[in-house]
C-alpha positions, -999 to +999 in steps of 0.1 A: -103-249+702-079-255+672-089-265+636-061-284+618-060-289+580-085-314+568-069-348+568-066-365+531-091-370+515-116-351+533-128-318+524-139-334+494-178-341+486-189-349+522-162-338+542-151-341+582-138-318+603-116-331+629-125-312+664-098-310+690-108-303+727-111-322+761-116-354+743-081-358+731-068-359+766-085-392+763-071-403+732-104-396+715-116-376+682-150-364+674-159-361+639-188-346+626-203-355+588-216-325+567-241-327+541-227-310+508-251-289+485-249-319+462-261-345+485-290-322+498-300-321+458-301-357+457-328-361+485-350-339+470-349-349+435-371-381+434-396-364+450-403-337+421-429-342+396-419-362+368-435-345+333-429-379+315-450-398+341-476-371+339-477-372+301-479-414+301-512-411+321-522-386+299-519-410+268-529-442+288-565-420+294-567-409+259-562-443+247-585-463+269-614-436+263-608-441+226-609-477+231-643-476+248-658-452+221-648-477+192-660-504+208-694-487+213-694-478+177-685-512+163-707-535+183-733-556+165-766-561+191-778-585+168-745-609+166-742-610+201-775-609+215-792-636+189-762-652+172-743-659+202-768-654+231-798-668+213-786-692+194-760-704+219-786-710+244-808-730+224-778-752+213-768-760+248-804-766+261-814-785+233-847-764+227-860-730+214-849-708+241-871-676+225-903-702+217-905-726+245-919-713+276-904-717+310-930-744+327-911-752+361-888-748+383-857-767+371-865-754+337-860-720+349-827-733+369-813-744+336-827-714+313-810-690+342-775-701+342-772-709+307-789-677+289-763-660+317-737-677+298-741-668+268-752-634+276-718-628+283-709-605+251-743-588+251-739-545+261-756-552+290-727-575+302-692-572+282-679-545+304-681-574+334-651-586+315-632-557+327-631-574+362-601-595+352-579-566+357-587-562+398-586-596+396-554-598+390-539-578+415-528-603+439-497-600+456-486-638+458-502-651+423-514-688+430-542-712+422-560-707+454-555-671+454-570-671+424-602-690+441-606-663+466-607-635+448-631-651+423-650-658+456-654-624+466-662-610+433-689-637+429-703-629+467-707-593+452-725-602+420-750-627+439-760-603+466-769-571+445-785-602+419-804-617+447-817-588+463-834-574+428-846-608+419-867-607+452-878-573+445-890-581+410-904-611+421-922-592+449-934-562+426-945-589+396-953-578+366-957-541+375-917-540+374-909-508+351-882-532+332-915-555+320-936-522+310-944-513+273-954-483+282-937-455+259-922-419+267-928-402+232-912-430+212-890-440+240-896-471+257-899-468+295-874-496+300-848-487+277-853-454+297-842-475+331-814-489+308-800-458+297-801-443+336-787-478+351-758-482+328-749-444+325-742-446+366-725-477+365-704-465+338-696-432+355-688-455+387-662-474+369-648-441+350-643-430+386-625-464+397-603-462+365-590-426+376-583-437+408-562-466+394-539-443+378-533-424+409-522-397+389-552-367+392-546-363+434-570-393+440-558-410+472-575-447+472-567-476+490-539-503+476-556-526+450-532-554+465-538-542+501-561-551+530-591-535+509-585-558+478-615-580+486-639-552+494-627-540+466-636-572+443-670-575+461-677-539+448-666-547+415-691-577+417-718-558+426-715-535+401-717-567+373-747-577+396-762-545+390-762-552+355-791-572+357-811-538+370-807-522+333-809-554+313-831-556+284-816-586+268-847-606+256-835-639+271-835-620+309-867-605+303-878-639+298-868-651+331-878-617+346-913-622+334-913-661+349-895-653+383-925-620+388-953-642+377-946-666+406-947-636+431-919-660+452-888-638+465-867-669+472-874-683+435-868-644+420-838-643+440-822-678+432-829-674+395-814-641+392-777-652+411-777-680+387-782-657+358-755-635+371-731-665+383-736-673+344-726-641+334-694-641+353-686-679+342-666-672+311-643-646+332-638-670+360-625-700+335-602-672+316-590-660+347-584-696+364-563-706+331-544-674+334-534-681+371-522-719+360-506-716+327-471-712+333-478-709+371-493-681+369-462-662+350-482-637+340-500-627+373-464-626+388-454-601+361-480-580+368-473-583+405-437-574+403-444-541+399-472-520+413-473-496+381-481-526+360-512-534+380-523-501+383-520-497+344-539-526+337-565-518+363-569-483+344-570-493+309-599-521+317-622-495+339-619-467+316-627-489+285-655-504+303-667-476+315-666-454+284-681-482+263-712-480+289-717-445+287-714-441+251-733-470+238-765-467+267-765-426+270-754-419+237-761-445+208-794-455+224-809-425+223-799-418+188-819-447+176-850-433+190-839-396+169-821-380+202-791-370+191-763-385+167-741-415+167-720-430+136-731-460+122-715-487+107-734-515+084-730-543+105-747-524+136 
């Protein structure tokens, strides 16, 4: 077999060798492409870790945690609970929600939903607004898609809230959330709040870290086949906020449900309360989906990393807020630990 000199233009970069043999008798030519060292380097390079991406993830993590801590420091419970929550409910319902007793089912229905709506910004519910990030992760943003996403979120919220409402009605006034007992100076009902919101905050933190996809955690794509299950899970977390909620108007509807010992009624008013909690979130998300024909959602959907970052910031900040507010700031009020104070808080 003879190897003639390379043809013009060959032998540079990805060269070719002309092989002569029996095939030549039939006028055939066999050519074999060779991969050069440069080509091999190019194929491997994109898979090498990029320090810039890792640095970006770290800064995103630190910024999200700082945002959650900052909110926990400046949060004013008196403003969101009384000024927005109680005064807002009084204005909508037309009677004093703190002084007027709940006297019937129809009154309880209206009270449950409205108090849930005006309690949107309380410290025991505001973290639920972070759900707007997972809601925005659809592959093909549209109004029908937005409504389906809200439906999955509402399903998870309603199931958890309804189950807890039924349990609360069965247990009656003996449920710990209505207890006035103290452990030292610490009310048992607030210990329940601290434990519940601490666990929920930790779950949100883990989901935020998973959204980063930078720490070796492999989770289903938020826009893939498990997107609906993820929204049901987040809805369930929002429904679980009721388990730790010390908001005065929620305690009032809980007392009413517990006094009836009717699990169906308890489940129903708790579902209404939880739907009120996500009503403002739903309106904001639908507006985003409709304004400019969902231009913002399409912009997010165009690049998966945008969705991941949006989810990470929202979930990490919400989780940090819950843990900092309920597990550090709340005990400090009773002399356990220390927390920075601002005049309005």
